[in-house]
C-alpha positions in Angstrom: -30.0 -8.2 10.2 -27.9 -5.5 11.8 -29.9 -3.1 13.9 -27.9 0.1 13.3 -25.4 -0.4 10.5 -24.7 3.3 10.1 -22.4 4.5 12.9 -23.7 7.7 14.6 -20.6 9.9 14.6 -22.5 12.7 16.4 -23.6 16.2 16.0 -21.2 18.5 14.1 -22.0 21.4 16.3 -21.1 19.4 19.4 -17.8 18.1 18.1 -14.4 19.5 19.2 -11.9 20.5 16.6 -10.0 17.3 17.1 -13.2 15.2 16.7 -14.0 17.0 13.5 -10.4 16.4 12.3 -10.8 12.7 12.8 -13.9 12.7 10.7 -12.4 14.5 7.7 -8.9 12.9 7.7 -10.2 9.4 6.9 -7.7 7.1 5.2 -4.7 9.3 5.4 -3.2 7.5 8.4 -3.2 4.3 6.3 -1.6 5.9 3.3 1.1 7.6 5.3 1.6 4.8 7.8 5.4 4.6 8.4 5.5 0.8 8.2 3.7 0.8 4.8 5.9 3.5 3.5 9.0 1.5 4.4 7.6 -1.6 2.7 6.7 0.3 -0.4 10.1 2.0 -0.5 11.8 -1.4 -0.4 9.6 -2.7 -3.2 10.2 0.4 -5.3 14.0 0.1 -4.8 13.9 -3.6 -5.8 12.1 -2.7 -9.1 14.5 0.2 -9.7 17.5 -2.1 -9.3 16.2 -5.5 -10.6 13.6 -4.6 -13.2 11.4 -7.4 -14.5 12.7 -9.9 -11.9 11.3 -7.7 -9.2 7.9 -7.5 -10.9 7.7 -11.3 -11.1 8.6 -11.6 -7.4 5.9 -9.1 -6.5 3.3 -10.9 -8.5 4.2 -14.2 -6.7 4.3 -12.6 -3.3 1.3 -10.3 -3.4 -1.0 -11.7 -6.1 -0.3 -15.4 -5.7 0.7 -16.1 -9.3 3.9 -17.4 -10.7 4.4 -16.0 -14.3 7.2 -14.8 -16.5 7.4 -11.2 -17.4 5.4 -10.7 -20.5 2.9 -8.4 -22.4 -1.3 -9.4 -22.2 -3.1 -5.9 -23.7 -5.6 -4.3 -21.2 -6.7 -1.0 -20.0 -8.9 0.8 -17.5 -11.1 2.6 -19.9 -11.8 5.6 -17.7 -8.1 6.4 -17.7 -7.3 5.3 -21.3 -10.0 7.4 -23.0 -8.9 10.8 -21.7 -5.3 10.0 -22.5 -6.1 9.0 -26.1 -8.3 12.1 -26.4 -5.4 14.3 -25.2 -3.2 12.8 -27.9 -0.6 11.2 -25.6 1.8 9.6 -28.1 2.8 6.6 -25.9 0.5 5.1 -23.2 1.5 2.2 -20.9 -1.1 0.5 -18.8 -0.5 -1.6 -15.7 -3.2 -4.2 -14.8 -3.1 -6.5 -11.8 -4.2 -10.1 -12.4 -7.7 -11.3 -11.4 -7.5 -12.5 -7.8 -7.2 -16.2 -7.6 -6.8 -16.7 -11.3 -3.1 -17.5 -11.4 -2.3 -14.5 -13.5 -5.4 -14.2 -15.7 -6.3 -10.7 -17.0 -10.0 -9.6 -17.3 -10.9 -10.3 -21.0 -13.4 -7.3 -20.9 -10.4 -5.0 -20.3 -8.6 -6.5 -23.3 -11.6 -5.6 -25.5 -11.6 -2.0 -24.2 -7.9 -1.8 -24.9 -8.4 -2.9 -28.5 -11.2 -0.3 -29.0 -8.8 2.4 -27.8 -5.9 1.2 -29.8 -3.7 0.5 -26.7 -1.2 -2.3 -26.9 1.4 -1.4 -24.3 -0.3 -3.2 -21.4 1.5 -5.0 -18.6 0.4 -7.5 -16.0 1.8 -6.5 -12.6 1.2 -6.0 -9.0 0.0 -2.5 -8.4 2.8 -0.8 -6.4 5.5 -2.8 -8.3 3.9 -1.7 -11.5 4.0 1.9 -10.5 7.7 1.6 -9.8 8.2 -0.1 -13.2 6.6 2.8 -14.9 8.6 5.3 -12.9 12.0 3.8 -13.7 11.5 1.5 -16.7 12.5 -2.1 -16.8 13.5 -4.6 -19.5 9.9 -4.8 -20.6 8.1 -1.8 -19.2 8.9 1.7 -20.6 9.6 4.6 -18.3 6.8 7.2 -18.3 6.6 10.8 -17.2 3.3 10.7 -15.4 1.4 8.0 -13.5 -2.3 8.2 -12.8 -4.9 5.9 -11.4 -6.8 4.9 -8.2 -5.9 2.1 -5.9 -5.4 0.8 -2.4 -3.3 2.7 0.3 -0.3 0.7 -0.9 -0.9 1.8 -4.5 -1.4 5.4 -3.4 1.7 5.3 -1.2 3.7 4.0 -4.2 2.6 6.9 -6.3 3.7 9.3 -3.5 7.1 7.6 -3.2 8.0 7.7 -6.9 7.5 11.4 -7.0 10.8 11.7 -5.1 12.4 10.2 -8.2 10.9 12.7 -10.6 7.7 11.0 -11.7 4.6 13.1 -11.7 1.4 11.6 -10.2 -2.1 12.9 -9.4 -2.8 13.4 -5.7 -4.5 11.4 -4.3 -6.5 8.6 -5.9 -7.0 6.2 -3.0 -9.8 4.1 -1.5 -13.3 4.9 -2.7 -15.5 7.2 -0.7 -18.8 9.0 -0.8 -20.7 11.6 1.1 -24.5 12.2 0.8 -26.3 15.3 2.1 -30.0 14.6 2.7 -32.9 16.3 4.3 -36.3 14.8 5.2 -37.5 15.1 1.6 -35.1 12.2 0.6 -36.5 8.7 -0.1 -34.8 6.5 2.6 -34.8 3.4 0.4 -33.0 5.2 -2.4 -30.7 6.9 0.2 -29.7 3.5 1.6 -29.0 2.2 -1.9 -26.7 5.2 -2.6 -24.9 4.9 0.7 -24.1 1.3 -0.2 -23.1 2.1 -3.8 -19.5 3.1 -3.0 -19.4 1.3 0.4 -19.1 -2.1 -1.3 -15.8 -1.3 -3.0 -13.5 -2.6 -0.3 -12.6 -2.8 3.4 -10.9 0.6 3.2 -13.9 2.4 1.6 -15.9 5.0 3.5 -19.5 6.2 3.2 -20.8 9.2 5.1 -24.4 10.5 5.5 -24.8 14.2 6.5 -28.4 15.1 7.5 -30.4 17.5 9.6 -33.2 14.9 10.1 -33.2 12.4 12.9 -36.3 10.6 11.5 -34.6 10.2 8.1 -31.5 8.7 9.8 -33.7 6.2 11.6 -35.4 5.1 8.4 -32.1 4.9 6.6 -30.7 2.6 9.3 -33.6 0.2 8.7 -33.2 0.3 4.9 -29.4 -0.1 5.0 -29.8 -3.1 7.3 -32.3 -4.7 4.9 -30.2 -4.0 1.8 -27.0 -5.2 3.4 -28.5 -8.6 3.8 -29.0 -8.8 0.1 -25.3 -8.2 -0.7 -23.0 -11.3 -1.2 -19.8 -11.6 0.6 -17.3 -10.0 0.6 -19.3 -6.9 -0.5 -21.5 -7.2 2.5 -18.6 -7.0 4.9 -16.9 -4.2 2.9 -20.1 -2.1 3.0 -20.6 -2.7 6.7 -17.1 -1.5 7.4 -17.5 1.6 5.2 -20.6 2.7 7.0 -19.5 1.5 10.4 -15.8 1.8 11.3 -14.8 4.0 8.3 -17.9 6.2 7.9 -21.3 6.8 9.4 -23.7 9.7 9.9 -23.1 13.3 11.0 -26.1 15.3 12.3 -26.2 19.0 11.4 -28.5 21.8 12.4 -29.2 23.0 8.8 -28.0 22.9 5.2 -25.5 25.6 5.8 -23.8 23.5 8.4 -24.2 20.4 6.1 -22.2 22.4 3.4 -19.5 23.2 6.0 -19.1 19.5 6.8 -19.1 18.5 3.1 -16.5 21.1 2.2 -14.3 20.1 5.1 -14.6 16.4 4.1 -14.0 17.1 0.4 -15.2 13.7 -0.8 -14.5 11.8 -4.0 -18.2 11.4 -4.7 -20.9 13.7 -3.3 -24.6 13.4 -3.8 -27.3 15.8 -2.6 -30.9 14.7 -1.9 -32.6 17.9 -0.6 -35.5 20.2 -1.4 -33.4 23.3 -2.2 -30.8 21.7 -4.6 -29.7 24.9 -6.1 -29.3 26.7 -2.8 -27.2 23.9 -1.4 -25.2 23.5 -4.6 -24.2 27.2 -4.4 -22.6 26.5 -1.0 -20.5 23.5 -2.1 -16.9 23.9 -3.3 -14.9 20.8 -2.5 -15.8 17.5 -4.1 -14.5 15.3 -6.9 -18.0 15.3 -8.3 -21.4 16.5 -7.1 -24.5 14.5 -8.2 -27.7 16.4 -7.9 -30.9 14.5 -6.9 -31.8 10.9 -6.2 -32.1 10.1 -9.9 -28.4 10.6 -10.3 -26.7 7.7 -8.6 -22.9 7.3 -8.4 -23.1 4.2 -10.5 -24.5 6.2 -13.4 -21.7 8.8 -13.1 -19.1 6.0 -12.9 -20.1 4.3 -16.1 -22.3 6.4 -18.4 -22.9 10.1 -17.6 -19.3 11.2 -18.5 -18.0 12.5 -15.2 -14.4 11.6 -14.6 -14.2 8.1 -13.1 -10.9 8.7 -11.3 -11.4 11.4 -8.7 -9.3 12.8 -5.8 -9.9 11.1 -2.5 -8.8 11.5 1.2 -9.7 15.2 1.1 -7.5 16.2 -1.9 -10.6 17.4 -3.7 -9.8 20.7 -1.9 -6.9 21.2 -4.3 -7.3 18.8 -7.2 -9.8 17.5 -9.8 -10.7 14.3 -11.5 -8.7 12.9 -14.4 -9.8 14.3 -17.8 -7.9 15.0 -20.9 -6.4 18.0 -19.2 -4.5 15.7 -16.8 -2.4 14.6 -19.8 -1.7 18.0 -21.2 0.7 20.8 -20.2 0.9 24.4 -21.3 3.8 26.5 -22.5 3.7 30.3 -22.5 4.7 32.0 -25.8 5.2 35.8 -26.0 6.4 38.2 -28.6 7.2 42.0 -28.1 8.4 44.6 -30.6 10.5 47.7 -30.0 7.5 49.9 -29.2 6.0 47.4 -26.7 9.4 47.0 -24.9 9.7 50.8 -24.7 6.3 51.1 -23.1 7.1 48.3 -20.5 10.6 49.5 -19.8 10.0 51.9 -16.8 8.0 49.2 -15.0 10.6 46.5 -15.8 13.5 48.6 -14.6 11.6 49.6 -11.4 11.3 45.9 -10.5 15.0 45.1 -11.4 16.3 47.9 -9.3 14.1 47.0 -6.3 15.0 43.4 -6.5 18.7 44.0 -7.2 19.1 42.4 -10.6 21.4 44.7 -12.7 21.8 42.2 -15.6 18.0 42.1 -15.9 18.0 45.9 -16.1 20.9 45.9 -18.6 19.0 43.5 -20.9 16.4 46.2 -21.3 18.6 49.3 -21.3 21.0 48.0 -24.0 18.1 47.3 -26.3 16.7 50.9 -25.8 20.1 52.4 -26.3 20.7 50.5 -29.5 17.2 51.4 -30.7 18.0 55.1 -30.0 21.3 54.9 -32.0 19.5 53.3 -34.9 17.2 56.3 -35.1 
């Protein structure tokens, strides 16, 4: 049993700007690592030039399976459902093989694909699959937009293909959570919720923000006990997420807790405090906010209906989770008649003259002159 599995990052009030920056910029160094970007760029170029052959090479090199390029239907239901609801006419899904299975695809995903009516599903290594979708291969169609969470390598690949004109959602990287708790929180439930997202992978992060030293001490004990109940490799993943990658930040009050949370802008946020509504009013940056200890992240992931793919690495400051809106675009349509243009003309011409666009001005004046002659 580990004595203090939750790393004590320190008091927010005592941190320097640089120390605070290191807390909130978790994961970005891995995603934007120069070496990783070079490797992913080479892989993307290989797929662009060599198509399916490059996909097969990537499966063998990174997933340990030697297969021929082929179709096996599958889907991540959290991404496929909003795409279907949005009415996307053609949907292609990339699914990596089950680790150690020599290319097998999870049969449960095949069932979900069938329920959603999705048949264009391809088995591929993650970064290579993103490149295939961006450029198209002999088997995989080219798409306009790529969405979905993944490792730093997968996220890096999404960033790279944007240079070639493919739209992606920023950023859907390693899983992360932040919980704000005061001394009213149940430490046993708090520990369970800290471990919820922490078990995802070695690059996950889990952060506790609290104004209560006694609660942190009790949470340490509970996390230590519950860690022992996790099988490997989940135990190691969770220990890293709460140790090296995350931990606990002490704050003076809930106003400062909100400051930390908004700066961190987590994928998943949960609040376990007395004044839920008061704290909620202060929060602005999160992929999702789960209120109270009866609203665990696992419920939001699978049943409640919150988006399952949410911005990570601080990008909740500027983006939202994937819903049907992620697969839609808007086109402005306007119509003016003679009277409307006449009413607007003085303002339009004032802008055209100030900005030096005589043809813009002429487009209005000619219409007004012709209208005058017609009368």
